[in-house]
N, C-alpha and C positions, 0 to 999 in steps of 0.2 A: 398664646396662639395668635396667629395673624388674622386680623379682622377682614371682612369682605372688601372694604374700600382699599386696604393696603394690598390685597391680592390682585385686584383689578389694576391698581397703579403699578405694581411690579410687572404684571403681564404687559401693560402699556410700555413700560420702560424697556422690557425685553424686545418688543416689536420696534420701538424707536432705536434700539441698538442694532437690530438686524437690518432694518430698512436702508441705512446709508451704504451698506456693502453692495446691495443690489443697485442703488442709485448711482454709486461711483462707477460701477461696471457699465450701466446704461448710458451714463453721461460721457463715456469715452467717445461715443458717436453722436448722441442726441444733444441738441441745443437746450438750454434750461427752460425756455418758454414752451417749447414743443413737449418736453418731458412733463412739465406741470400740466399741460393740456391733457395729455394721455392719462396721467395719474388721476386728474380730476374727473375725466370722462368715465373711467372705470369705477372710481369711487361713487360717482353720481348714479351710475347704472345699478351697481350692487346695493347701495343704500336705498334707492328708489324701489327696487324689487323687494327688499326686506321690509321696508316701511309699508308698502302696499299689501304684501302678503300677511303681515301681522295685524294691521288695523286700517287699511285703506288710507285715504288722505285725511281722515278725520282729525288726527293730531294737529294738523296745520290750520284747521277751520276756526279755532278760537283764539288765534294769535292776535294781539293788538298791533297797531302800527309801530309802537315802541319796540315790541318784540321783533317784528320783521326787520326794522332798521338796525337793531343791535346785532341780530344774527347775520344780516347782510354785511354790515361793517366788519364783523368778525371774519367773515369769509374773505372779504377783499384784503383785509390787513393780515389776518392770521393764516390764511391759506394761500391766496394768490401771491401777494407781495412777498410774504415770508418764504414761500417755497421757491419762487424765482430767485430771490437773493441767496437762499440756502443752496440751491442747485448750482448757481453760478460759483459760489464758494467751493462746493464739492468738486466741481469740474476742474478747477484750477489748483485745489489744495489737497492736502492729505486728510483722510477721514478722521484720523486720530487727533488732528488739530482743529478741523472745522467743526466736528460734531460737539465737542465740549464748549466751544465758543457759542455756537448756535443754541446749545442747551443751557446757556446762562440766562435764558428768558425769565426764570423766576426772580432774578434781581430786579428786572424792569417791572414785572408783575407786582412784586411786593411794594415797590416804591409808588407805582401808579395806583395800586389799590388803596394805599394810604392817602394819596392826594385826591383821587376821584371818588372813592367809595367810603372814605373815612375810616378804613380799617386801621387797627392799632399797630404801630411799629414797636413791638415788644423788644426788649433786649435780646431775647433768643432769636428773633427774626433778623435783627440787625447783625448779630454775631454770625448766624448761619449764612447771611448774605456775604459777609466779609470772607468767610471760609470758602464759599463758592467762587468768589472773585479770586482769592489766592490760589485755589485749585486750577482755575482757568489759566492764570499766569504760569503755574508750574507745568501745565500740559502744553502750553504754546511754545 
């Protein structure tokens, strides 16, 4: 049976697969930076409402400066910059080509996790990364 984390990951993958269709349609008129702004604004409003409704602002109260800096850096790199670059690619390219290339981020994450966090690069991870890379080449 599928465990809970695999189910959540599969649902995330489904959403990641659906979103580019709407993004490509919207980017026919919208500029990438403006589209990222609207997307972030809506996301911020909804997550703020959900967070406040569930537990107020209490979950943020105990964060250390290291946590704040890490989450802020993640937002700048993984949301702002990544989304602007991704939207620029979607605007000018085919979803079927752009999405798999952008979806190759596990290759970078795996390598950077080994370098920055000391995570082990097992033979399985290396082989899987090679397969992801070959899949991207075939889809491009």
